[in-house]
N, C-alpha and C positions, 0 to 999 in steps of 0.2 A: 406461414403457420401462425394462427392467432395465439398460440401458446408460447411463442417466443417474445420475451420482453426485453427492452433496452432501458437501462437506468442511467440517469445523469442528474446533476445538481448544480446549483449556483447559490451565491450569497453576496450580499453587499451591506454596507453599514451606513447609518445616518449619524453623523457627528452633531451633537447638540450643545447648546450653551451650557457652560459649567463643566465641560470636559467629559460628559457622558457619551456613550455610544449605544445606538440601537442596531442590533444585528438581525437582518432578515435572511433566513436560510430556507431554501425549498429544494425539493427533489421530486423527480417524476419517474415512474416506470410505465412505459407505453408499449403496447403490444403491436404486432404486425396488423392485427385486426382493428386497432384503434382504441382498445380499452386502456384506460388511464388509472394509475394510482398516483395520487399527489400527496405530498407531505409539506407542511409549512410550519415554521417555528420562528418565534420572535424572542429575542433575548436582549436585555438592557443591563448595562454594567458600566463601571468606570475603569477603563483599562489603565494599568500602570506602565505597561511596556509594550511597544509595538510588536515585539517578537511573540509575546504571549497572546496578543490579540490575533495575529496572523495564524498562530498555531491553533487557536480555538476555532477560527473560521474554517480552516482546512478540515479539522476533525469533525466539526459540526456538519459540513457538507457530506462527508463520507458516512457519518452516522445516520443522516436522513436517507442516504442511498440504501443503507442496509435495512432500514425500516421499510422503505418502499419495496425493496427486493423481497423482503419477508412477506409482505402483503401480496405481492404478485405470486409468490409460491403458494400461499394459502388460497389464492383464486384459481389455482390449477395450472400455473406456468410449468412448462417442461424444460425450458432453457431461459436463463436470466443472464443477459449481457451487461456488464458494468464497465463504464469508461475508466480505465486505469488498471493497475496491478493488484491482484488479490494478495500476493505474497508480501508486497511492500506494506500493506495495511496491517499485516501480522507483525511486522518488525519495527513499528514506530517506537522511538525511544520513550520509555516510561519516564514521565516527568510531571511534576505538579504545575498546573497552570496558575500563574500568579494573578488571578482575577477573583475577587470576592464572590463566593458562591459557585465557582467552577473549578476549585482546586482538585476535586475528585472526578472530573468529567471523564478522564481516561478510564476509570473503572466502568462507567456506564457504556462507553464506546466499545471496550473489549467484550463485555458480556453480551451486548447486542450483536456484534459482528459474529462472535462464536455461535450464538443462538441461531442467527440467520443461516450460517453455513450448515449447522447441525440439522436444522429442519429441512433445508433443501436436499441434503444428501439422504436423509431418512425417506424423503418422497421421490428419490431418484431424479431430482431436478439437476440439470447441469448448470453450475455457476461458473461463468466465464468472464475473466478480465481481459479487456482489449485495450492495448496501449499503442497509439499511432506513432508518437514521437518519443519512444522509450530511450532513457539514458542508461539503461541497465547494462551491466557487464558480466552477468552471471555465466553466460556461455563462454566468454573469453577466459574467465577465471577457472572454469572447469577444464577447458582444454589446456591451459597453462599448467594446472595441477597434474594432469595426466602426463604431460611432457616432463614436468619436474620429477615425478616419481620414477620415470625412466632414467633421468640423468643422475639421480642420487642412489640408484639401486645398488651400486657397487661400493658405496661409502660404508664406513663403520656405522653400526646401528645407532649409536648415540649421536653421531654427527648428522646422520640422516634424519632422525627424529627432530633434532634442533632446527635443521633447515626447513622441514615441513611445518614446524611450529612457527617459525619466522614468517613463512609464506602466509600462514593463517592471519598474521597481524599486518600484512602489507597494505591492506585497505584502510585500516584504522590508524596505524602508526607507520607510515611509509619510511620516514627518516630513520626511526629506530630499527626497523626491520632491515633496511639496507646497511646500516652501520653494523648491526649484528652479523650480517652475512659477510661483510668485509673481513671481520675478525676470523672467519672460518675458511678464508681462501687458502690459508697455510695448512689447513687440515685436509686438503685434497678436493675441496669444492672448486669446480671449474668456473672460468669466466663465462661460460655459456649459461650457467645457473644464475650468475649475477645479471647477465643481460636479460634473462627471463624475468627476474624480479623487476628490472627497470621497465620492461614491457607491461608488467602488471600494474605499474603506477600510472600508465598512460590513461588519459581520460576518454579515449576513443570508445564509444559505446558499441555494443554488439551489432546494432542495426547498421551503423556506418561500415563496419567491417564486412558484414554480409552484403550490403549494397555494393561496396567497392569490388567485391569478388565477381559480381555480375552474374549470379546464379539465376536460373530461370524459375518458373513457377514451382512451388513446393514448400517444404517445411524442414526445419532443423530437427535433429534427433532430440526428442523431449528430455528435459531434466526433471528429476523428482526432488523437490525441496521440502524440508521439514523444519519446524521451529525447535531448536534444542536449547537456545539461550536468547535472552532479550536484553538489550542495553537499557540501563536505568541510571541516567546521569553518569557518575564516574564508576558505577558498579555494573556488573553483569549478573543477571538472574539465570543461573543454569537450572533448567526446569527439572533435571534429575536429582537436584539437591533435596535435602529433607524439607518438609513443609515448614518446620520451625525456622530453619535458616532463611527460607524465602520470605516468611513473614517478617523476620527481623530486618532484612534488607529493605522491604517495602516500607517499614516504619521509618527508616532513615531517608528514603526517597520522597515520602509523602508526609512530612512532619505536620504541616498545617491541616492536612486531611485527618491525620491521627488525632490532633487536638480537637478538630471540629466534630468528629464522629464519636470520640471517646471509646466506650466499651464495645461499640458496634464495629469499630475499625477492623478488628481481626476477622470478623465474620465476612465483611465486605471484601477484604483483601484475599481471604480464602477463596471466595467465589471467583475473583479475578484470576487467581493462580490456576484454579480448575479450568476456567475458560481458556487460558493460554495453553494449557496442556491438551485441551480438546481440539485445538486447531488441526484441521486435516492436512495431509500432505498436499502439495500443489505441484502439478505438472506444468512446465514452462517450455514453450517452443516459440520459434519465430517463423512467420508465414509470409511468403511472397505470393500474392494472389494473381499477379500478372507480371510478366517479365519487364524489368525496368522500374517497377513500382517499389516504394519503400517497404522494408520488412515491418510487419506488425507483430508486436509481442502478444502472445496469448497465454494467459494463466487459467488453469482449470482445477477446481477443487476435486480431490480424489476421495473415494470411499474408504480407502486404506492404502497401505504401502504395497507397491508392486516390485517385482524383481528388477534389479539394475545390473548393468554390465560390469563385472569385476568389482574393483574398488571405487568405481566412478559413480556419479549420480545419474548417468544416462540410463533411461529405461530400456529394457530389452524389447518391449513392444509398445505400441501406442494404445493407451487405455481406452476402454469403451466411452468413458466420460468425455475424453478429449475428442474422440471421433465425432461424438454427438455435437459438441460445441463447434468444432471446425466445419461441420456440415451447415450449421446455422450461419456462421460467419461467411462462408463461401456463397450461400444463397442470398445474402444481403449486400454483397459487393457489387458496386456499380462504377468501377473505374477508380483511377488514382484520386480524383477529387471527391469521390463519394465512397470512401473505403468501407463504410457501414451505414446504409441508409437509415436503419432504425436508430442507431446511436446519434446520428446527425439530426434526426427528427426530434429525439428526446432533448438534445442540446438546444434546438431551436425553440421548443416549447417551454423550457425551464429557464432560459437565459434572462437575467434581469437587465433592464434598461433604465435610463433616466426617468422615463415616464412611469415605469413600474414602481420605482422607488418613491416617486412623488405621490403615486396612488396610495402606497402603504403609509406614507407620512400623513396624508389627509385622513385615512381610515383610523390611524392611531389617535389623532387629535379628536376625531369624531367620537370614538369609543371612550376616550378619557375625559372628553368635554373640557379640554384645556389646551392652551397654546403650547406647542412643542417647537421651539425655535432652533433652526440650524445654527451650527457654530459660525463664527464670523467668517472664517475662510470658506465654508460651504455656502454662506449667503451670497458671497461674491460670484459663486458659480451658478447657483439657482436663480438669483435675482440680480443679474448684471446691471 
């Protein structure tokens, strides 16, 4: 179907004399029929820290994917497949990027992503994230939570709530959570609960667990995930808090941005808060397309919240949006080495190479009519 698009991106940088860096980022949305949407962006800056530089590169790639996906939607796409997790992009830690001119890039990223999802859902377009080598543990965590609720059902209400609260912290603060649980062993908490907590700290991803079980072709019961809070440095933005409280926290998280924007900071921060709140629920499942193949994580944006089973996040039924996305994924499967021919084609067309970067380097010098020299370390690579 020519109305199914696959989206991918790439980026690379050119280190230049004087400590500067030129970042070349590009994304593509390619349809089954061969239609292409291409996005290209050039950024030049002086990086202070490798961590911030790598964070900017990752966000920039995803940002261009969202722009390419949005244009595909506007061209009449019915399904947009994106390489990676939709939910993970909603849960990026809010932090200021310590690069001059890019401190507030997270604001632009969130507004664009929310706008892309909103427009796609308005037009009944299925937006599907496809992760081949997912390290996610959302399924394991949900199953452990269900078992934990069963194990603590007979405990005193206050102890039960404390245990459940500690489990909510097990991923972010495993040592503190286990220590807190040890203090509760005298209050009737069983060693089985303690072992469950220890299992929760294991790094084994869902895909490995599913693969080791050796299940045949099929999919796991979908989970419905929503954004209720977002990490922001040492803080957490609870989206149900008052607007004033959220603005105050953002001022503390983005001090350089606040100083840079001045009076317009609150307006821009308010738009970001509304964008975060507008993120749709995401249905997540793992799909095995052929017995013996690795499970693929599939995220699908939902039009609204669907009924779940009891207190769990497991959906009672598979939503229409997910069925539409799974149909496209199954139709584009060509064996373990070609898990999705459309996404592999997008990757092939957008991937940067040594020759690609040299071409951009020459074009930059041609446009600027000046010599742009590689850094000393890069000169040894480009001109051995």
